[in-house]
C-alpha positions in Angstrom: 109.0 -112.8 -2.7 111.9 -113.6 -0.5 111.1 -115.0 2.7 113.6 -114.8 5.1 114.9 -118.1 6.4 115.2 -118.7 10.2 117.8 -116.7 11.8 117.7 -114.3 9.2 116.0 -111.4 11.2 116.5 -107.4 11.3 117.6 -107.7 15.1 120.9 -109.6 16.2 121.3 -111.3 19.5 123.2 -107.9 21.0 119.8 -106.3 20.2 118.1 -108.2 22.0 117.2 -106.2 25.4 118.8 -107.8 28.3 117.8 -107.2 32.0 119.9 -104.7 33.9 122.7 -105.5 36.2 121.2 -104.9 39.9 124.0 -103.7 42.4 124.7 -105.4 45.1 122.6 -105.1 48.4 125.6 -103.3 50.0 123.9 -99.8 49.1 120.3 -100.9 50.6 121.2 -102.3 53.6 119.5 -100.7 56.9 122.1 -98.9 59.2 123.5 -100.8 61.5 123.4 -99.6 65.5 126.5 -97.7 65.9 129.2 -100.3 68.8 127.8 -98.6 72.4 131.0 -98.0 74.2 130.4 -100.0 77.8 133.1 -97.7 79.3 131.3 -94.6 78.7 130.4 -93.3 82.4 126.7 -91.5 81.2 125.7 -94.8 79.6 126.9 -97.0 82.9 125.4 -94.5 85.4 122.1 -95.2 83.6 122.2 -98.6 83.2 123.0 -98.9 86.7 120.2 -96.8 87.5 117.4 -98.2 85.4 118.7 -101.5 86.4 118.4 -101.1 89.9 114.7 -99.8 89.2 113.9 -102.6 87.0 115.0 -105.8 88.9 115.1 -104.5 92.7 113.1 -101.5 93.1 109.1 -102.5 93.6 108.3 -99.8 95.9 108.1 -97.3 93.1 105.9 -97.4 89.9 107.7 -95.4 88.3 110.8 -93.4 87.5 111.7 -90.2 86.6 114.6 -89.4 85.3 116.9 -86.1 85.8 115.6 -83.1 82.9 119.2 -82.2 83.0 119.8 -85.3 80.9 121.0 -84.2 77.7 119.2 -85.2 74.4 121.7 -88.1 73.6 121.3 -89.6 77.9 117.8 -89.4 77.0 117.9 -91.4 74.1 120.2 -93.8 75.7 118.0 -94.4 78.4 115.4 -95.1 76.0 117.3 -98.0 74.7 118.3 -99.0 77.9 114.5 -98.9 79.3 113.3 -101.5 76.0 116.6 -103.6 77.0 115.0 -104.2 80.5 111.3 -104.5 79.0 110.2 -100.8 80.6 107.8 -98.8 79.3 109.2 -95.4 78.8 107.8 -92.4 77.6 109.4 -88.6 77.1 107.3 -85.8 78.9 107.6 -81.5 79.4 109.2 -79.7 77.2 112.8 -77.7 76.8 114.8 -77.5 79.9 112.1 -79.2 81.7 111.8 -82.4 79.0 112.6 -85.6 81.2 112.0 -89.6 80.7 109.6 -91.3 82.8 110.2 -95.2 83.2 107.2 -97.5 84.6 107.0 -101.6 83.9 104.7 -102.9 81.9 101.7 -104.5 83.4 102.0 -108.4 83.3 98.6 -108.3 81.6 99.3 -106.7 79.0 99.9 -108.8 75.9 102.6 -108.5 73.8 
C-alpha cells in the first residue's frame, strides 16, 4: 500500500480556489451632485429671494413661492432652502403645486 508523500496530492496549487478579483470601487461610487451654474438666472433669482427671506425678512414667518415654478426650479428651491437652514415643503397639486418655506424653530434640536 502506497502512502502519499508531502507534496503529492491530487490537487495542484493552481486548482486551489482563489479569491475573485474585486472590481475597483469606481463602479460603486454614489452619484456626484451636478455642477450648478451660478450664472443660471433662475437659480440666481431663487437664491436672492430665499436669502432675503432667510436673513432679512423677519416680519413674515413663511414664504410661499410661486406655483408657476417648474419642477426643476422647485427642486433647486428645496436645495437652496437647505443651504439657508429653512424648513421647506411642497404643497398643492398640479398647476397649484408650490413650495412653502419657513424658519426652523430655535427650540428644535438636531
